[in-house]
C-alpha positions as a Markdown table, in Angstrom:
| # | Residue | x | y | z |
|---|---|---|---|---|
| 1 | Met | 26.2 | 0.7 | 5.1 |
| 2 | Arg | 26.9 | 4.2 | 4.0 |
| 3 | Lys | 29.1 | 3.0 | 1.1 |
| 4 | Ile | 26.3 | 0.7 | 0.0 |
| 5 | Leu | 23.8 | 3.5 | 0.1 |
| 6 | Lys | 26.0 | 5.7 | -2.0 |
| 7 | Val | 26.4 | 3.0 | -4.6 |
| 8 | Phe | 22.6 | 2.4 | -4.6 |
| 9 | Cys | 21.9 | 6.1 | -5.0 |
| 10 | Ser | 24.4 | 6.3 | -7.8 |
| 11 | Ile | 22.8 | 3.4 | -9.7 |
| 12 | Met | 19.3 | 4.7 | -9.1 |
| 13 | Ser | 20.3 | 8.2 | -10.1 |
| 14 | Ser | 21.5 | 7.0 | -13.5 |
| 15 | Val | 18.3 | 5.0 | -14.0 |
| 16 | Leu | 15.9 | 7.8 | -12.9 |
| 17 | Leu | 17.8 | 10.6 | -14.6 |
| 18 | Phe | 17.7 | 8.7 | -17.9 |
| 19 | Ser | 13.9 | 8.2 | -17.6 |
| 20 | Val | 12.9 | 11.6 | -16.3 |
| 21 | Leu | 15.5 | 13.9 | -17.7 |
| 22 | Val | 15.1 | 13.1 | -21.4 |
| 23 | Pro | 14.9 | 14.7 | -23.9 |
| 24 | Ser | 18.1 | 16.7 | -23.3 |
| 25 | Ala | 16.6 | 20.0 | -24.3 |
| 26 | Phe | 14.0 | 19.7 | -21.6 |
| 27 | Ala | 16.7 | 18.5 | -19.1 |
| 28 | Lys | 18.6 | 21.7 | -19.7 |
| 29 | Asp | 15.5 | 23.7 | -18.9 |
| 30 | Trp | 15.0 | 21.7 | -15.7 |
| 31 | Ser | 18.6 | 22.2 | -14.7 |
| 32 | Thr | 18.3 | 26.0 | -15.2 |
| 33 | Glu | 15.1 | 26.2 | -13.2 |
| 34 | Trp | 16.7 | 24.1 | -10.4 |
| 35 | Gln | 19.7 | 26.5 | -10.2 |
| 36 | Lys | 17.4 | 29.5 | -10.2 |
| 37 | Tyr | 15.4 | 27.8 | -7.4 |
| 38 | Leu | 18.6 | 27.2 | -5.4 |
| 39 | Asp | 19.9 | 30.7 | -5.9 |
| 40 | Ala | 16.6 | 32.2 | -4.6 |
| 41 | Gly | 16.8 | 30.0 | -1.5 |
| 42 | Lys | 13.2 | 30.6 | -0.6 |
| 43 | Gly | 11.3 | 27.3 | -1.0 |
| 44 | Val | 7.9 | 28.9 | -0.7 |
| 45 | Ser | 4.9 | 26.7 | -0.2 |
| 46 | Ile | 1.3 | 27.1 | 1.0 |
| 47 | Ala | -0.8 | 24.9 | 3.3 |
| 48 | Pro | -4.5 | 24.9 | 4.1 |
| 49 | Gly | -5.7 | 27.0 | 7.0 |
| 50 | Asn | -8.5 | 26.2 | 9.4 |
| 51 | Asp | -11.0 | 26.5 | 6.5 |
| 52 | Asp | -11.2 | 28.3 | 3.1 |
| 53 | Thr | -10.9 | 31.7 | 4.7 |
| 54 | Glu | -7.2 | 31.0 | 5.7 |
| 55 | Ile | -3.9 | 30.0 | 4.0 |
| 56 | Tyr | -0.7 | 29.2 | 5.8 |
| 57 | Val | 2.5 | 30.3 | 4.0 |
| 58 | Thr | 6.0 | 28.9 | 4.7 |
| 59 | Trp | 9.5 | 29.7 | 3.3 |
| 60 | Tyr | 13.1 | 29.7 | 4.2 |
| 61 | Gly | 15.7 | 32.4 | 4.9 |
| 62 | Gly | 15.6 | 36.1 | 5.6 |
| 63 | Lys | 17.6 | 38.9 | 7.1 |
| 64 | Asp | 18.4 | 38.8 | 10.8 |
| 65 | Gly | 16.1 | 40.9 | 13.0 |
| 66 | Val | 13.4 | 41.2 | 10.3 |
| 67 | Thr | 9.9 | 39.8 | 11.0 |
| 68 | Pro | 8.6 | 37.8 | 8.0 |
| 69 | Thr | 5.5 | 39.3 | 6.3 |
| 70 | Val | 3.2 | 38.4 | 3.4 |
| 71 | Lys | 1.5 | 41.0 | 1.3 |
| 72 | Val | -1.9 | 39.9 | -0.1 |
| 73 | Ser | -3.9 | 41.5 | -2.9 |
| 74 | Glu | -6.8 | 40.7 | -5.1 |
| 75 | Ser | -4.9 | 42.0 | -8.1 |
| 76 | Ala | -1.6 | 40.8 | -9.7 |
| 77 | Asp | -0.1 | 44.3 | -9.5 |
| 78 | Met | -0.5 | 44.0 | -5.7 |
| 79 | Lys | -2.5 | 47.2 | -5.3 |
| 80 | Asn | -4.3 | 47.7 | -2.0 |
| 81 | Ser | -2.3 | 44.9 | -0.4 |
| 82 | Lys | -2.9 | 43.8 | 3.1 |
| 83 | Val | 0.1 | 42.8 | 5.2 |
| 84 | Phe | 0.2 | 39.8 | 7.5 |
| 85 | Gln | 3.0 | 39.3 | 10.0 |
| 86 | Gly | 4.4 | 35.9 | 10.9 |
| 87 | Thr | 6.9 | 34.2 | 13.1 |
| 88 | Ile | 10.4 | 32.6 | 12.7 |
| 89 | His | 11.0 | 28.9 | 13.5 |
| 90 | Ser | 14.4 | 27.1 | 13.7 |
| 91 | Asn | 16.1 | 24.1 | 15.1 |
| 92 | Glu | 19.5 | 22.4 | 14.8 |
| 93 | Lys | 18.6 | 21.3 | 11.2 |
| 94 | Val | 16.8 | 24.4 | 9.9 |
| 95 | Glu | 18.3 | 27.9 | 10.4 |
| 96 | Arg | 15.2 | 29.8 | 9.7 |
| 97 | Ser | 11.7 | 28.9 | 8.6 |
| 98 | Asn | 9.1 | 31.7 | 8.2 |
| 99 | His | 5.5 | 31.0 | 9.1 |
| 100 | Val | 2.7 | 33.4 | 8.2 |
| 101 | Thr | -1.1 | 32.9 | 8.4 |
| 102 | Leu | -3.3 | 34.7 | 6.0 |
| 103 | Thr | -6.8 | 35.2 | 7.5 |
| 104 | Gly | -10.1 | 36.9 | 6.6 |
| 105 | Leu | -10.0 | 35.5 | 3.0 |
| 106 | Glu | -13.2 | 35.3 | 1.0 |
| 107 | Lys | -14.3 | 32.0 | -0.3 |
| 108 | Gly | -14.3 | 31.5 | -4.1 |
| 109 | Lys | -11.8 | 34.2 | -4.9 |
| 110 | Thr | -8.3 | 34.5 | -6.4 |
| 111 | Tyr | -5.6 | 36.2 | -4.4 |
| 112 | Tyr | -2.0 | 37.2 | -5.0 |
| 113 | Tyr | 0.8 | 37.1 | -2.4 |
| 114 | Val | 4.4 | 38.2 | -2.0 |
| 115 | Cys | 6.7 | 37.0 | 0.8 |
| 116 | Cys | 9.0 | 39.5 | 2.4 |
| 117 | Asp | 11.8 | 38.8 | 4.9 |
| 118 | Gly | 14.3 | 41.7 | 4.5 |
| 119 | Thr | 16.0 | 40.2 | 1.4 |
| 120 | Thr | 14.6 | 40.2 | -2.1 |
| 121 | Asp | 10.8 | 39.9 | -2.2 |
| 122 | Thr | 9.2 | 36.9 | -4.0 |
| 123 | Glu | 7.3 | 37.4 | -7.3 |
| 124 | Pro | 3.5 | 37.7 | -6.9 |
| 125 | Thr | 2.0 | 34.3 | -6.9 |
| 126 | Ser | -1.7 | 33.4 | -7.0 |
| 127 | Phe | -4.0 | 30.9 | -5.2 |
| 128 | Lys | -7.7 | 30.3 | -5.2 |
| 129 | Thr | -10.1 | 29.6 | -2.3 |
| 130 | Val | -13.0 | 27.2 | -2.7 |
| 131 | Ala | -16.4 | 28.8 | -2.9 |
| 132 | Glu | -19.2 | 28.1 | -0.4 |
| 133 | Asn | -20.9 | 24.7 | -1.3 |
| 134 | Glu | -18.6 | 24.3 | -4.3 |
| 135 | Ser | -17.3 | 20.9 | -5.5 |
| 136 | Phe | -13.5 | 20.6 | -5.5 |
| 137 | Ser | -10.7 | 18.1 | -6.3 |
| 138 | Ala | -7.7 | 17.0 | -4.3 |
| 139 | Leu | -4.6 | 15.1 | -5.4 |
| 140 | Tyr | -3.5 | 12.2 | -3.2 |
| 141 | Val | 0.1 | 10.8 | -3.3 |
| 142 | Ser | 2.3 | 9.1 | -0.8 |
| 143 | Asp | 6.0 | 8.1 | -0.3 |
| 144 | Ile | 7.4 | 10.8 | -2.5 |
| 145 | His | 10.8 | 9.9 | -1.1 |
| 146 | Ile | 12.8 | 13.0 | -2.2 |
| 147 | Thr | 16.3 | 11.6 | -1.7 |
| 148 | Gly | 19.7 | 13.2 | -1.6 |
| 149 | Glu | 22.8 | 14.0 | 0.5 |
| 150 | Asp | 23.1 | 17.7 | -0.5 |
| 151 | Tyr | 21.6 | 20.4 | -2.7 |
| 152 | Glu | 23.8 | 19.4 | -5.7 |
| 153 | Asp | 22.9 | 15.7 | -5.6 |
| 154 | Glu | 21.5 | 14.7 | -9.0 |
| 155 | Tyr | 19.2 | 12.1 | -7.4 |
| 156 | Leu | 17.7 | 14.8 | -5.2 |
| 157 | Gln | 16.9 | 16.8 | -8.3 |
| 158 | Ala | 15.6 | 13.7 | -10.1 |
| 159 | Thr | 13.2 | 12.7 | -7.4 |
| 160 | Ser | 12.0 | 16.3 | -7.0 |
| 161 | Arg | 11.3 | 16.4 | -10.7 |
| 162 | Glu | 9.3 | 13.1 | -10.6 |
| 163 | Phe | 7.0 | 14.7 | -8.1 |
| 164 | Asp | 6.8 | 17.8 | -10.4 |
| 165 | Asn | 5.9 | 15.5 | -13.3 |
| 166 | Val | 3.0 | 14.0 | -11.3 |
| 167 | Leu | 1.7 | 17.4 | -10.2 |
| 168 | Asn | 1.9 | 18.7 | -13.8 |
| 169 | Glu | 0.0 | 15.7 | -15.1 |
| 170 | Ala | -2.7 | 15.7 | -12.4 |
| 171 | Thr | -3.4 | 19.5 | -12.7 |
| 172 | Lys | -3.9 | 19.0 | -16.4 |
| 173 | Lys | -6.6 | 16.4 | -15.7 |
| 174 | Thr | -8.7 | 18.7 | -13.5 |
| 175 | Asp | -8.6 | 21.8 | -11.3 |
| 176 | Ile | -6.8 | 20.7 | -8.1 |
| 177 | Ser | -7.6 | 22.6 | -5.0 |
| 178 | Leu | -5.6 | 20.6 | -2.5 |
| 179 | Val | -2.5 | 18.3 | -2.5 |
| 180 | Leu | -2.4 | 15.5 | 0.1 |
| 181 | Ser | 0.8 | 13.5 | 0.8 |
| 182 | Gly | 0.6 | 10.5 | 3.1 |
| 183 | Gly | 4.1 | 10.5 | 4.6 |
| 184 | Asp | 7.7 | 9.8 | 3.8 |
| 185 | Gln | 8.1 | 13.0 | 1.9 |
| 186 | Ala | 11.9 | 12.7 | 2.5 |
| 187 | Thr | 14.0 | 9.6 | 2.7 |
| 188 | Glu | 16.5 | 10.7 | 5.3 |
| 189 | Gly | 14.7 | 13.7 | 6.7 |
| 190 | Arg | 17.4 | 16.1 | 5.5 |
| 191 | Ala | 16.7 | 19.9 | 5.0 |
| 192 | Cys | 17.7 | 19.6 | 1.4 |
| 193 | Glu | 15.1 | 16.9 | 0.8 |
| 194 | Tyr | 12.2 | 19.0 | 2.1 |
| 195 | Phe | 13.6 | 22.0 | 0.2 |
| 196 | Ala | 13.6 | 20.0 | -3.0 |
| 197 | Met | 10.1 | 18.6 | -2.3 |
| 198 | Val | 8.5 | 22.1 | -2.5 |
| 199 | Met | 10.4 | 23.0 | -5.7 |
| 200 | Pro | 7.4 | 22.5 | -8.1 |
| 201 | Asn | 5.5 | 25.7 | -8.9 |
| 202 | Glu | 2.2 | 24.1 | -8.1 |
| 203 | Leu | 3.0 | 24.0 | -4.4 |
| 204 | Arg | 3.1 | 27.8 | -4.3 |
| 205 | Glu | -0.4 | 27.9 | -5.8 |
| 206 | Ile | -2.1 | 24.9 | -4.3 |
| 207 | Pro | -2.3 | 24.3 | -0.5 |
| 208 | Thr | -0.5 | 21.1 | 0.5 |
| 209 | Ser | -1.1 | 18.9 | 3.5 |
| 210 | Ile | 1.3 | 16.2 | 4.6 |
| 211 | Ala | 1.3 | 13.4 | 7.1 |
| 212 | Val | 4.4 | 12.3 | 9.0 |
| 213 | Gly | 6.0 | 9.0 | 7.9 |
| 214 | Asn | 8.6 | 6.8 | 9.5 |
| 215 | His | 11.3 | 8.3 | 7.2 |
| 216 | Asp | 10.3 | 11.8 | 8.2 |
| 217 | Val | 11.2 | 11.1 | 11.8 |
| 218 | Lys | 14.8 | 10.2 | 11.0 |
| 219 | Arg | 15.7 | 13.8 | 11.9 |
| 220 | Tyr | 14.1 | 16.8 | 13.6 |
| 221 | Thr | 14.1 | 18.8 | 10.4 |
| 222 | Phe | 10.4 | 18.8 | 9.7 |
| 223 | Gly | 9.6 | 20.1 | 13.1 |
| 224 | Ala | 10.8 | 23.6 | 12.1 |
| 225 | Ile | 9.1 | 23.5 | 8.8 |
| 226 | Ala | 5.7 | 22.2 | 9.7 |
| 227 | Asn | 3.1 | 25.0 | 9.6 |
| 228 | Tyr | -0.5 | 23.7 | 9.9 |
| 229 | Pro | -3.7 | 24.7 | 11.6 |
| 230 | Asn | -5.4 | 23.2 | 14.7 |
| 231 | Met | -2.3 | 21.3 | 15.7 |
| 232 | Lys | -2.7 | 19.3 | 18.9 |
| 233 | Thr | -0.2 | 20.8 | 21.3 |
| 234 | Glu | -1.3 | 19.2 | 24.6 |
| 235 | Asn | -0.6 | 15.5 | 24.6 |
| 236 | Leu | -0.1 | 12.7 | 27.2 |
| 237 | Ser | 2.8 | 11.6 | 24.9 |
| 238 | Asp | 4.0 | 14.0 | 22.2 |
| 239 | Ser | 4.9 | 13.2 | 18.6 |
| 240 | Leu | 8.6 | 13.5 | 17.8 |
| 241 | Ile | 8.3 | 16.3 | 15.1 |
| 242 | Cys | 4.7 | 17.2 | 14.2 |
| 243 | Ser | 1.4 | 16.5 | 16.0 |
| 244 | Asp | -2.0 | 15.7 | 14.6 |
| 245 | Tyr | -3.8 | 18.6 | 12.9 |
| 246 | Tyr | -7.1 | 19.1 | 11.0 |
| 247 | Phe | -8.7 | 21.5 | 8.6 |
| 248 | Val | -11.9 | 21.9 | 6.6 |
| 249 | Lys | -12.0 | 22.4 | 2.8 |
| 250 | Gly | -15.3 | 22.7 | 1.1 |
| 251 | Asn | -17.7 | 20.2 | 2.8 |
| 252 | Ala | -14.9 | 17.9 | 3.9 |
| 253 | Leu | -13.1 | 17.6 | 7.3 |
| 254 | Phe | -9.5 | 16.3 | 6.9 |
| 255 | Leu | -7.9 | 14.7 | 9.9 |
| 256 | Ile | -4.1 | 14.3 | 9.6 |
| 257 | Ile | -2.7 | 11.8 | 12.1 |
| 258 | Asp | 0.9 | 11.0 | 13.0 |
| 259 | Ser | 0.8 | 7.2 | 12.9 |
| 260 | Thr | 4.4 | 7.0 | 14.1 |
| 261 | Asn | 2.9 | 8.1 | 17.5 |
| 262 | Ser | 1.2 | 5.1 | 19.1 |
| 263 | Ser | -0.7 | 7.2 | 21.7 |
| 264 | Ala | -4.2 | 6.2 | 20.9 |
| 265 | Ala | -5.5 | 8.2 | 23.8 |
| 266 | Asp | -4.1 | 11.4 | 22.3 |
| 267 | His | -5.4 | 10.6 | 18.8 |
| 268 | Tyr | -8.9 | 9.8 | 20.2 |
| 269 | Glu | -9.1 | 13.2 | 21.9 |
| 270 | Phe | -7.9 | 14.9 | 18.8 |
| 271 | Val | -10.4 | 13.4 | 16.5 |
| 272 | Lys | -13.2 | 13.8 | 19.0 |
| 273 | Asn | -12.5 | 17.5 | 19.4 |
| 274 | Ala | -12.2 | 18.1 | 15.6 |
| 275 | Val | -15.5 | 16.3 | 14.9 |
| 276 | Glu | -17.3 | 18.1 | 17.7 |
| 277 | Lys | -16.2 | 21.5 | 16.3 |
| 278 | Asn | -17.3 | 20.6 | 12.8 |
| 279 | Pro | -20.5 | 18.6 | 13.3 |
| 280 | Asp | -22.2 | 19.6 | 10.0 |
| 281 | Ile | -19.3 | 18.8 | 7.6 |
| 282 | Lys | -20.5 | 16.1 | 5.3 |
| 283 | Trp | -17.3 | 14.2 | 4.5 |
| 284 | Arg | -14.6 | 12.9 | 7.0 |
| 285 | Val | -11.3 | 11.9 | 5.6 |
| 286 | Met | -8.4 | 10.7 | 7.7 |
| 287 | Met | -4.8 | 10.5 | 6.4 |
| 288 | Phe | -1.9 | 8.8 | 8.1 |
| 289 | His | 1.2 | 6.9 | 6.9 |
| 290 | His | 1.0 | 3.3 | 7.8 |
| 291 | Asp | -0.9 | 0.8 | 5.6 |
| 292 | Leu | -3.3 | -1.0 | 8.0 |
| 293 | Tyr | -4.9 | -3.6 | 5.7 |
| 294 | Gly | -2.8 | -4.1 | 2.5 |
| 295 | Gly | -1.0 | -7.2 | 3.6 |
| 296 | His | 1.7 | -6.9 | 0.9 |
| 297 | Ile | 4.7 | -7.0 | 3.3 |
| 298 | Glu | 4.5 | -10.0 | 5.6 |
| 299 | Ser | 7.2 | -8.7 | 8.0 |
| 300 | Arg | 5.0 | -5.7 | 8.8 |
| 301 | Glu | 1.8 | -7.5 | 9.6 |
| 302 | Gly | 2.6 | -7.7 | 13.4 |
| 303 | Glu | 2.9 | -3.9 | 13.4 |
| 304 | Asn | -0.2 | -3.5 | 11.3 |
| 305 | Lys | -2.3 | -5.6 | 13.6 |
| 306 | Leu | -1.2 | -3.5 | 16.6 |
| 307 | Leu | -2.0 | -0.3 | 14.7 |
| 308 | Arg | -5.4 | -1.6 | 13.7 |
| 309 | Leu | -6.2 | -2.1 | 17.4 |
| 310 | Leu | -5.1 | 1.4 | 18.1 |
| 311 | Phe | -6.7 | 3.3 | 15.2 |
| 312 | Thr | -9.8 | 1.5 | 13.9 |
| 313 | Pro | -11.9 | 2.0 | 17.0 |
| 314 | Ile | -11.4 | 5.8 | 16.6 |
| 315 | Ile | -12.1 | 5.5 | 12.9 |
| 316 | Asp | -15.3 | 3.5 | 13.5 |
| 317 | Glu | -16.7 | 5.7 | 16.4 |
| 318 | Phe | -16.2 | 8.9 | 14.5 |
| 319 | Gln | -17.6 | 7.6 | 11.2 |
| 320 | Ile | -14.6 | 8.3 | 9.0 |
| 321 | Asp | -15.6 | 7.8 | 5.3 |
| 322 | Leu | -12.2 | 7.4 | 3.8 |
| 323 | Cys | -8.7 | 6.6 | 5.1 |
| 324 | Leu | -5.6 | 7.6 | 3.0 |
| 325 | Met | -2.4 | 5.7 | 3.8 |
| 326 | Gly | 1.0 | 4.7 | 2.3 |
| 327 | His | 4.1 | 3.0 | 3.7 |
| 328 | Ser | 3.9 | -0.3 | 1.8 |
| 329 | His | 4.7 | 1.3 | -1.6 |
| 330 | Cys | 1.8 | -0.8 | -3.0 |
| 331 | Tyr | -1.5 | 0.6 | -4.1 |
| 332 | Ser | -4.6 | -0.9 | -2.6 |
| 333 | Gln | -8.3 | -0.2 | -2.0 |
| 334 | Ser | -10.1 | -2.1 | 0.7 |
| 335 | His | -13.6 | -3.4 | 1.0 |
| 336 | Val | -15.9 | -1.5 | 3.4 |
| 337 | Ile | -14.6 | -2.3 | 6.9 |
| 338 | Tyr | -16.2 | -1.9 | 10.3 |
| 339 | Asn | -14.9 | -3.3 | 13.6 |
| 340 | Arg | -12.0 | -4.9 | 11.8 |
| 341 | Val | -14.2 | -7.1 | 9.6 |
| 342 | Ile | -15.6 | -6.6 | 6.1 |
| 343 | Ser | -19.0 | -5.2 | 6.3 |
| 344 | Glu | -19.6 | -4.8 | 2.6 |
| 345 | Glu | -17.6 | -6.3 | -0.3 |
| 346 | Leu | -16.5 | -4.0 | -3.1 |
| 347 | Thr | -15.1 | -4.7 | -6.6 |
| 348 | Lys | -12.8 | -2.7 | -8.9 |
| 349 | Asn | -14.5 | 0.5 | -10.3 |
| 350 | Asp | -17.3 | 0.2 | -7.9 |
| 351 | Lys | -20.1 | 2.5 | -6.7 |
| 352 | Ile | -21.6 | 2.3 | -3.3 |
| 353 | Thr | -24.3 | 4.2 | -1.4 |
| 354 | Asn | -24.2 | 4.7 | 2.4 |
| 355 | Pro | -21.4 | 2.3 | 3.1 |
| 356 | Lys | -21.6 | 0.7 | 6.6 |
| 357 | Gly | -18.1 | 1.5 | 7.5 |
| 358 | Thr | -14.8 | 2.9 | 6.1 |
| 359 | Val | -12.8 | 2.4 | 2.9 |
| 360 | Tyr | -9.0 | 2.3 | 3.2 |
| 361 | Phe | -6.8 | 3.5 | 0.4 |
| 362 | Ser | -3.0 | 3.0 | 0.3 |
| 363 | Ser | -1.0 | 4.6 | -2.5 |
| 364 | Gly | 2.3 | 3.5 | -4.2 |
| 365 | Thr | 5.5 | 5.4 | -4.1 |
| 366 | Leu | 6.5 | 8.2 | -6.5 |
| 367 | Thr | 10.1 | 6.8 | -6.9 |
| 368 | Pro | 11.1 | 3.6 | -8.6 |
| 369 | Ala | 11.6 | 0.5 | -6.4 |
| 370 | Glu | 14.8 | -1.3 | -5.8 |
| 371 | Ala | 17.1 | -1.8 | -8.8 |
| 372 | Glu | 16.6 | -5.6 | -8.9 |
| 373 | Lys | 12.8 | -5.1 | -9.5 |
| 374 | Ser | 13.5 | -2.9 | -12.5 |
| 375 | Gly | 11.4 | -4.0 | -15.5 |
| 376 | Tyr | 8.8 | -5.8 | -13.5 |
| 377 | Pro | 5.3 | -5.5 | -15.2 |
| 378 | Val | 2.4 | -3.8 | -13.6 |
| 379 | Val | 0.3 | -6.3 | -11.7 |
| 380 | Phe | -3.4 | -5.8 | -10.9 |
| 381 | Asp | -5.2 | -7.8 | -8.3 |
| 382 | Ser | -2.2 | -9.6 | -7.0 |
| 383 | Asp | -2.3 | -12.8 | -5.0 |
| 384 | Ile | -0.4 | -11.3 | -2.1 |
| 385 | Lys | -3.0 | -8.8 | -1.0 |
| 386 | Ser | -4.9 | -9.4 | 2.2 |
| 387 | Glu | -8.5 | -10.6 | 2.4 |
| 388 | Phe | -9.5 | -7.1 | 3.3 |
| 389 | Ile | -8.4 | -5.7 | -0.1 |
| 390 | Ala | -10.9 | -5.4 | -3.0 |
| 391 | Thr | -8.3 | -4.4 | -5.6 |
| 392 | Asp | -4.6 | -3.6 | -5.7 |
| 393 | Cys | -1.9 | -2.6 | -8.1 |
| 394 | Leu | 1.8 | -3.4 | -7.9 |
| 395 | Ala | 3.7 | -0.9 | -10.1 |
| 396 | His | 7.4 | -1.2 | -9.1 |
| 397 | Asp | 8.7 | 1.3 | -11.6 |
| 398 | Asp | 5.7 | 3.6 | -12.1 |
| 399 | Ser | 4.4 | 6.5 | -10.0 |
| 400 | Ile | 0.8 | 6.1 | -8.8 |
| 401 | Tyr | -1.5 | 9.0 | -7.8 |
| 402 | Ser | -5.2 | 9.5 | -7.1 |
| 403 | Ile | -7.6 | 12.4 | -7.7 |
| 404 | Leu | -10.4 | 12.8 | -5.1 |
| 405 | Asp | -13.5 | 14.6 | -6.3 |
| 406 | Phe | -15.8 | 16.0 | -3.5 |
| 407 | Thr | -19.4 | 17.1 | -4.1 |
| 408 | Asp | -22.2 | 17.5 | -1.5 |
| 409 | Ser | -23.5 | 13.9 | -2.1 |
| 410 | Thr | -20.5 | 12.0 | -3.6 |
| 411 | Leu | -16.8 | 11.3 | -3.0 |
| 412 | Thr | -15.1 | 9.8 | -6.0 |
| 413 | Val | -11.5 | 8.4 | -6.0 |
| 414 | Lys | -9.9 | 7.8 | -9.4 |
| 415 | Ser | -6.4 | 6.3 | -9.4 |
| 416 | Tyr | -3.8 | 6.6 | -12.2 |
| 417 | Ile | -0.4 | 5.3 | -13.2 |
| 418 | Lys | 1.7 | 8.3 | -14.3 |
| 419 | Gly | 1.7 | 8.7 | -18.1 |
| 420 | Thr | -1.8 | 7.2 | -18.6 |
| 421 | Glu | -5.0 | 9.1 | -19.4 |
| 422 | Glu | -7.5 | 6.6 | -18.0 |
| 423 | Ala | -7.9 | 5.6 | -14.3 |
| 424 | Phe | -7.1 | 2.0 | -13.6 |
| 425 | Asn | -9.5 | 2.0 | -10.6 |
| 426 | Ser | -12.3 | 4.2 | -9.3 |
| 427 | Leu | -14.6 | 4.2 | -6.4 |
| 428 | Glu | -17.7 | 6.4 | -5.9 |
| 429 | Ile | -19.2 | 6.8 | -2.5 |
| 430 | Thr | -22.6 | 8.4 | -2.2 |
| 431 | Lys | -24.1 | 9.5 | 1.1 |
| 432 | Thr | -27.8 | 10.4 | 1.3 |
| 433 | Ser | -27.4 | 11.8 | 4.8 |
| 434 | Gln | -24.8 | 13.2 | 7.2 |
| 435 | Gln | -24.3 | 9.8 | 8.8 |
| 436 | Gly | -24.7 | 7.7 | 5.7 |
| 437 | Gly | -24.6 | 4.1 | 6.5 |
| 438 | His | -22.1 | 4.4 | 9.4 |
| 439 | Pro | -23.1 | 2.5 | 12.6 |
| 440 | Asp | -23.7 | 4.9 | 15.5 |
| 441 | Glu | -21.7 | 3.1 | 18.2 |
| 442 | Asp | -19.1 | 4.2 | 20.8 |
| 443 | Ala | -15.6 | 2.6 | 20.8 |
| 444 | Pro | -15.6 | -0.8 | 22.7 |
| 445 | Leu | -14.8 | -0.9 | 26.4 |
| 446 | Trp | -11.5 | -2.7 | 25.9 |
| 447 | Phe | -10.3 | 0.2 | 23.7 |
| 448 | Lys | -11.3 | 2.8 | 26.3 |
| 449 | Ile | -8.9 | 1.1 | 28.7 |
| 450 | Gly | -6.3 | -0.2 | 26.2 |
| 451 | Lys | -5.7 | 3.1 | 24.4 |
| 452 | Tyr | -3.4 | 4.2 | 27.2 |
| 453 | Ile | -1.2 | 1.2 | 26.6 |
| 454 | Gly | -0.3 | 2.7 | 23.3 |
| 455 | Thr | 0.4 | 6.0 | 25.1 |
| 456 | Leu | 2.8 | 4.3 | 27.5 |
| 457 | Tyr | 4.5 | 2.5 | 24.6 |
| 458 | Asn | 5.0 | 5.8 | 22.8 |
| 459 | Met | 6.6 | 7.4 | 25.9 |
| 460 | Ile | 9.2 | 4.6 | 26.1 |
| 461 | Asn | 9.7 | 4.5 | 22.3 |
| 462 | Asn | 10.4 | 8.2 | 22.1 |
| 463 | Ile | 13.4 | 7.8 | 24.4 |
| 464 | Ser | 15.0 | 5.3 | 22.1 |
| 465 | Arg | 14.1 | 7.1 | 18.9 |
| 466 | Asn | 15.5 | 10.4 | 20.3 |
| 467 | Gly | 18.7 | 8.6 | 20.9 |
| 468 | Glu | 18.8 | 7.2 | 17.3 |
| 469 | Ile | 18.1 | 10.7 | 15.8 |
| 470 | Lys | 21.0 | 12.2 | 17.8 |
| 471 | Glu | 23.3 | 9.4 | 16.7 |
| 472 | Arg | 22.2 | 9.9 | 13.1 |
| 473 | Gly | 23.1 | 13.6 | 13.3 |
């Protein structure tokens, strides 16, 4: 199996390198930048804090015995800096990951920061906070699949660059204030893959939030790197590497769920707590990895039906406006769904006011599909989507991303194939009140009892998955 994987990676490396590392002059620049990034060994990235007054900073390395700190200033020359101390995290896969929380930030301002760990300080880098009542945009991707066996692997560099290309293109379209990634950031869960994921400069300037995917739990690596606010720490059955967490940006509450954890009882309590603490936030967005409604992969429908039973009662009761997913590597947008049936039908490029339920989006992968699918045309509105899907896009060799625009009254999702100027699909949701058209009903009685079945299953499943991870090394 390992030999087959190496051959596959070699073939795909050649194909992807040809497509993304041309012209040669630009390839040379990328190679130089990659080497500089490796030599620095920092891998700095920022994540959203509890709200727009916080930012979480994470990076690798440092001198033994030195506490990581971050200097923050309102000027590029770092005058009148404020210093924030952090903590060091490690496990058998990550020697040292530095976590620092920046607090007391003012909304609507630009800040500069420098990371310090006893070695060479990083160069000053800026980020912006969203102003009070200000509209903002977020980039949504999934299944980035950074792939490589070590830091010198050309395919690792190529997949990292593909993510960089998407970030470059999206940030030229609009001012992005948040990056959302719906799981499977790394293919094998290796430290080098997560390090390569945060190579793009944009991730040092724009806070990034990721959900855990089934490939991320192949190793314990991400457990040391994960640095997010409001993480649920007390569970009946824990996640393997990273628990649920939430944050507020602008007038939107983002609920990031680990869908590899089937403990519906824990997810229910997490969402309930987050909503109760943020009752006046207009938009509620949930992001998790598994594609509940796409129907594109028949062999996964049994798992999807189970996950729908575990997650949709939570989504319905707490009136989630939009669910962001991945996993299937197929783009799809659902009709409006409530209680696992279509409550309102949608079409491509639709606009809807006060929808009576939730819309589910699944994004495609950012890496090409299997070699045998190379050259397949882009297919819109395929005949293999489920009855729940309003429109889909199968783009086997093209990266797909979406831009979410949030205002006080509208949430717009525009989806693009990389390299195109015009969105191939858009959806505009308008809410005229806090509740919009969501039914105001509690979860059904069967769920209040049945949610603990998922918890028990997760306890048992964790035992076998822990064994698999240890065997994988």
